[in-house]
C-alpha positions as CSV (number, residue, x, y, z in Angstrom):
1,M,21.8,8.4,26.4
2,V,18.5,9.0,26.8
3,L,18.3,10.4,23.1
4,A,19.9,7.2,22.0
5,Q,17.4,5.1,24.1
6,V,14.2,7.2,22.3
7,L,15.3,7.1,18.9
8,R,16.1,3.2,19.7
9,D,12.4,3.3,20.9
10,V,10.9,5.0,18.1
11,L,12.8,3.1,15.3
12,D,11.4,-0.4,17.2
13,S,7.8,1.1,17.4
14,A,8.2,1.7,13.6
15,L,9.6,-1.7,12.4
16,V,6.9,-3.0,14.6
17,D,4.2,-1.2,12.6
18,M,6.0,-1.6,9.1
19,Q,5.7,-5.4,9.4
20,K,2.6,-5.4,10.9
21,N,1.5,-3.7,7.4
22,V,3.1,-6.4,5.5
23,D,1.9,-9.2,7.5
24,D,-1.8,-7.2,6.4
25,L,-0.7,-6.8,2.9
26,Q,0.1,-10.3,2.2
27,K,-3.5,-11.9,3.8
28,N,-5.1,-9.2,1.0
29,M,-3.0,-9.8,-1.4
30,E,-3.7,-13.8,-0.3
31,T,-8.0,-12.5,-0.5
32,V,-7.4,-11.5,-4.3
33,K,-5.7,-14.6,-5.7
34,Q,-8.3,-16.8,-4.3
35,V,-11.0,-14.2,-5.8
36,K,-9.4,-14.2,-9.0
37,D,-8.5,-18.5,-9.0
38,Q,-12.1,-18.6,-8.3
39,L,-13.5,-16.0,-11.2
40,S,-11.4,-18.2,-13.0
41,S,-13.0,-21.0,-12.1
42,L,-16.1,-19.8,-12.5
43,S,-15.4,-18.7,-16.2
44,S,-13.6,-21.9,-17.5
45,Q,-16.9,-23.5,-16.2
46,G,-19.3,-21.6,-18.8
47,G,-20.7,-19.4,-16.5
48,G,-19.9,-17.2,-13.5
49,A,-19.1,-13.5,-13.4
50,P,-18.9,-11.7,-16.8
51,G,-15.4,-11.1,-17.2
52,G,-13.8,-13.8,-15.3
53,D,-12.2,-15.1,-18.4
54,L,-10.0,-12.4,-18.6
55,L,-8.5,-13.3,-15.1
56,K,-6.9,-16.6,-16.9
57,K,-3.5,-15.6,-16.5
58,S,-1.8,-14.9,-13.8
59,S,0.7,-12.2,-15.5
60,D,-3.1,-10.3,-16.0
61,S,-3.6,-7.1,-13.5
62,L,-6.9,-6.4,-12.1
63,K,-6.2,-2.6,-12.6
64,D,-6.0,-3.5,-16.8
65,M,-8.9,-6.2,-17.1
66,K,-11.7,-4.9,-19.1
67,L,-15.1,-6.0,-18.8
68,K,-17.1,-6.9,-21.9
69,L,-20.4,-7.0,-21.8
């Protein structure tokens, strides 16, 4: 019975840690989305950061973006 309680405690702790990581990831993804939207907005205004026009499509990936200087 003691082993079962220890295992339950370890599992509970792991689940809490995993939920915290998921929450942090969602927050970071929202931040990236906001930055992407801001860059796209700057690009559509004719100024802004070089390469911002590459972020217009929501399916575009930041990893695949190549700046045109």
